[in-house]
C-alpha positions in Angstrom: 74.5 114.2 111.1 73.0 112.0 113.9 69.6 113.8 113.7 69.6 113.2 109.9 70.2 109.5 110.4 67.4 109.3 113.0 65.2 111.1 110.6 66.1 108.7 107.8 64.9 105.7 109.8 61.5 107.3 110.4 61.3 108.9 106.9 61.8 105.5 105.3 59.4 103.9 107.8 56.7 106.2 106.2 57.7 105.0 102.8 57.6 101.4 103.8 54.5 101.8 105.9 52.7 103.1 102.9 53.6 99.9 101.1 53.1 97.5 104.0 50.1 98.1 106.4 51.7 96.2 109.2 55.3 97.5 108.9 57.2 97.5 112.2 59.7 100.1 113.3 63.0 99.7 111.4 66.0 98.5 113.5 69.5 99.8 112.6 71.9 97.1 111.6 74.8 99.6 111.4 76.1 102.8 110.0 78.7 102.2 107.3 80.4 105.3 105.9 77.6 107.3 104.3 75.1 104.4 104.2 72.9 103.0 107.0 71.6 99.4 107.0 68.1 98.6 108.5 65.7 95.7 108.9 62.2 95.2 110.0 59.6 92.4 110.2 56.3 92.7 108.3 53.6 90.1 107.8 55.5 88.6 104.9 58.8 88.2 106.9 62.0 90.1 107.3 62.8 93.1 105.1 66.3 94.5 104.9 67.3 97.8 103.3 70.1 100.3 103.2 69.8 104.0 102.5 71.7 107.2 102.0 71.1 110.9 101.2 73.1 112.9 98.7 76.2 114.8 99.8 75.3 117.6 97.4 72.0 118.4 95.7 71.9 121.0 92.9 69.2 122.6 90.8 67.3 125.9 90.5 64.4 125.0 92.8 62.9 126.9 95.7 61.5 123.9 97.6 62.3 120.2 97.5 61.3 117.3 99.6 63.3 114.4 101.0 66.0 113.0 98.7 67.4 109.5 99.2 68.3 106.2 97.6 67.3 102.8 99.0 68.4 99.3 98.2 65.9 96.6 99.5 65.9 92.8 100.0 62.6 91.0 100.6 63.5 87.3 100.9 59.9 86.1 101.3 59.2 87.5 97.8 62.6 86.4 96.5 63.3 90.0 95.7 66.8 91.3 96.2 68.8 94.4 95.2 65.8 96.6 94.4 67.0 100.1 93.7 64.7 103.0 94.5 65.5 106.7 94.1 63.4 109.4 95.8 63.8 112.7 94.1 62.0 115.0 96.5 59.8 116.3 93.7 57.4 114.8 91.1 59.3 113.8 88.0 58.3 115.3 84.6 56.2 112.7 82.8 58.2 110.7 80.3 61.5 112.2 81.4 64.7 110.3 81.9 66.6 109.7 85.1 70.3 109.0 84.7 72.6 107.4 87.3 76.3 107.9 86.7 78.9 105.9 88.5 82.5 106.3 87.4 82.6 106.7 83.7 79.4 104.8 83.0 75.8 106.1 82.9 72.8 104.0 83.6 69.4 105.1 82.4 67.3 101.9 82.4 64.9 103.4 85.0 61.3 104.2 85.0 59.6 107.0 87.0 56.5 106.9 89.1 55.6 110.2 90.8 58.6 111.3 92.9 60.4 107.9 92.6 62.6 106.2 90.0 63.1 102.4 89.9 65.3 100.2 87.8 63.2 98.7 85.0 64.0 95.1 85.8 66.0 92.7 88.0 69.0 92.8 85.7 69.1 96.6 85.8 68.9 96.5 89.6 71.8 94.1 89.8 73.8 96.1 87.3 73.3 99.3 89.4 74.2 97.5 92.7 77.3 96.0 91.2 78.4 99.4 90.0 77.7 101.0 93.4 79.8 98.4 95.1 82.8 99.3 92.9 82.3 103.0 92.7 83.2 106.0 94.8 80.4 108.3 94.0 77.1 108.3 92.2 75.5 111.2 90.4 71.7 111.1 89.7 70.2 113.6 87.3 66.5 114.1 86.7 63.9 116.7 85.7 61.0 117.9 87.9 57.4 118.3 86.6 58.2 122.0 86.5 61.2 121.4 84.1 63.9 121.9 86.8 67.0 119.9 86.1 68.6 118.4 89.3 71.9 116.8 90.0 72.3 114.8 93.3 75.8 113.5 94.2 76.0 110.6 96.6 79.1 109.1 98.3 79.4 105.4 97.9 81.7 105.2 101.0 80.4 102.3 103.1 78.1 101.0 100.4 79.7 97.5 100.2 79.7 97.1 104.0 76.0 98.2 104.3 75.1 95.8 101.5 76.9 92.9 103.2 75.0 93.7 106.4 71.6 93.6 104.8 72.5 90.6 102.7 73.7 88.7 105.8 70.6 89.6 107.8 68.2 88.6 105.0 70.3 85.6 104.2 70.9 86.6 100.5 73.1 84.0 98.8 
């Protein structure tokens, strides 16, 4: 498990480095249940994020890349609670991604390559609020080859990791 967590830090660094040319190495704020909180400095200021990988990933595929979900705060951009889901494959164009937490399903997401994002700030906040209250999250999607996948995440430690990134990035 420790190696997976170390890998996560550097795997996410690649994701963020692709988006920020001067991204620094992420620092771990803490490990909280099944979520890890991080921060780093870029030229725009501090960036705080938390991440997890699914406890179970299902689907009839032969090869799949990295699967993870990230929640990000960028105070310098007044951007908080941004939800990003990485499927580990390219989504089928115009397909739907559904997030189920408890008895409620959320499908106000858009896809871009191998990632799914909430469609707007309100959808981000709705998802984060549900994640704080939930025990598990199930994400379903369809690959470009038509393969249906189901990824099950534990939300154990989500609220504590969220509090850690919110405190570090001074989210009110």
